[in-house]
C-alpha angles and dihedrals in degrees: 000000000000108000091233094050089045091054092045091051090049093050091049090052093048093046092047090056100044110120120229114279091242100060103134116139098257092051093044093048089054094049095047094043092050091050093046093047092051092047094048092051092061108110126219123205117264093245094064090143092059116092112243132204096280125042115206113198106199098203111205106199118252098015098107093265092138090067091050091051097047100031100038114014098041087054094048099045130047120232090251089058095054116098118237108281108272105172091145114031126332116299099185142041107258090195091067107022115097105213135131106204128051115181115181147143089228112119129246091281084081085082089072088068098042131076098264097196091056099040132091121192129213131177146162127230132200137195101280096226092051090047090054090054091047092047090051093048095044093050089054094041093055092041091051090062088073092060089090086080120085092236145356094264091058092048093049093049091050091055091049091052096047105042101061094060098028121121123222125015122312121213085236089063094052127092122269097009092062085070104030100046098052088049092052092042092056090046094050093052091047091053093045091050088050092053092051089052092051095045118207112011135173107249117206109241104182099078121035092184090061101039097124094171088065109024142005107279114247091240091055091046093050094049095048117108090235092059090048089053099044110020111028111092085353097153094048094048092046093052092043090048098241106119121126084260093061127136091208110105092215095046097100094052094043091049093047093050092049092049091050096042107036094189090067088064087084089075093051089049092054091052092048091050090051091050089050092049090053095052125103092230138003119188132195123223091211092055094049101157097042091045094049091051092048090050090052092050099040103035106014095051092051093048090052092046092049092049092051092048092048092045090052091050092049092051091051091049091046092050090049094050091044090060087054092053095248120152123230092244092054090055094061111113119242113251123180090204091063098051091108093049119097124236090245090056091052091049091051092052092049090048094051091048092050090049090053094047089053088055092048091054088070097029118112132178089255093054091044089056091047090053090045092054092051093044097048092048090055094043093051091052090052093048091047094053092048092049094050092048091050098045091050085076091065096037132183088041106102112172116222115157093189090069095043106033097084092053099047118089121209089188109150095022116109126205117200 
């Protein structure tokens, strides 16, 4: 990277993380308590366990949420029912958009933009220490894919050429990977360049989490300001709505105060617990089978039931209009947001929805779980192959937290 651009990027990162000038304890206590009190006073409808019109999947990174999205949600909702991808800030107007499923890495502050009375929230949580290991490993895994390039400049230019015209969502566009992966990518190239300069060196092989010749040691990663900002207490901040990607105007000051005065984290934790209690469903990565079964019974069953009810209503309405001689195209509702869409595109969306409804007519929770088991097995094999291929580029690093966990100390790191 050009030295000037590198310095500018560093200054932006530093300035973005500077706490307010007035961050003494008394001021911070007032700020955090006021925010917590306001958040705790927000009421949720009594029927919080009933699925509403919009399902908001608050995807906490490295909790197994990708399997839920592909193996559950993509089977329960048609493509036409999925909201525009918004993994990093909202890309559509929820007051006008007619969609039923929103899956995003955005934090709970997204609820301030959504119709609260019509939205149900689900999420998955993971042991925070395990999640830190996974976050560290995934950052390196994705960054290592760029090592096929001769240098960092080439890799960066390639990303710049591909992203503007790319379809779908890139990992580099998703919070927090949009910050963590470029950081790790630059670090991997720097270490590779250093090895080339030194020639043949003896690389330690007994501890992949402390193999500094190949990758950034875990201890160094954990202590870096960027990890403090994005990874430490990541789940709590995301559920509370206080990440550096938050919509709450006061989020930066509250987060800064909590990071400076750890005891104030108790208030954030209470808010996060309240948010979780108000959700339709909360799963645990560690209790995978039990959580998946609960999701199928709590969420899946209601999505299937709603679809059947709606399909029955649509058939009744269609039969009624058919008797009046109305055509199907004339029964489509007017929607200002779709003025730029073609008739063919609308027809495709309607068709895909109808296909899904037909499948749901015979779908049961049992069949949903059977499909999930087959899907997750296939998905895991694909992820495993991709991981092995990526990590070969930083061999002999071979992450295995079971070997390393007992020797690594998290002393001094708090987890709300």
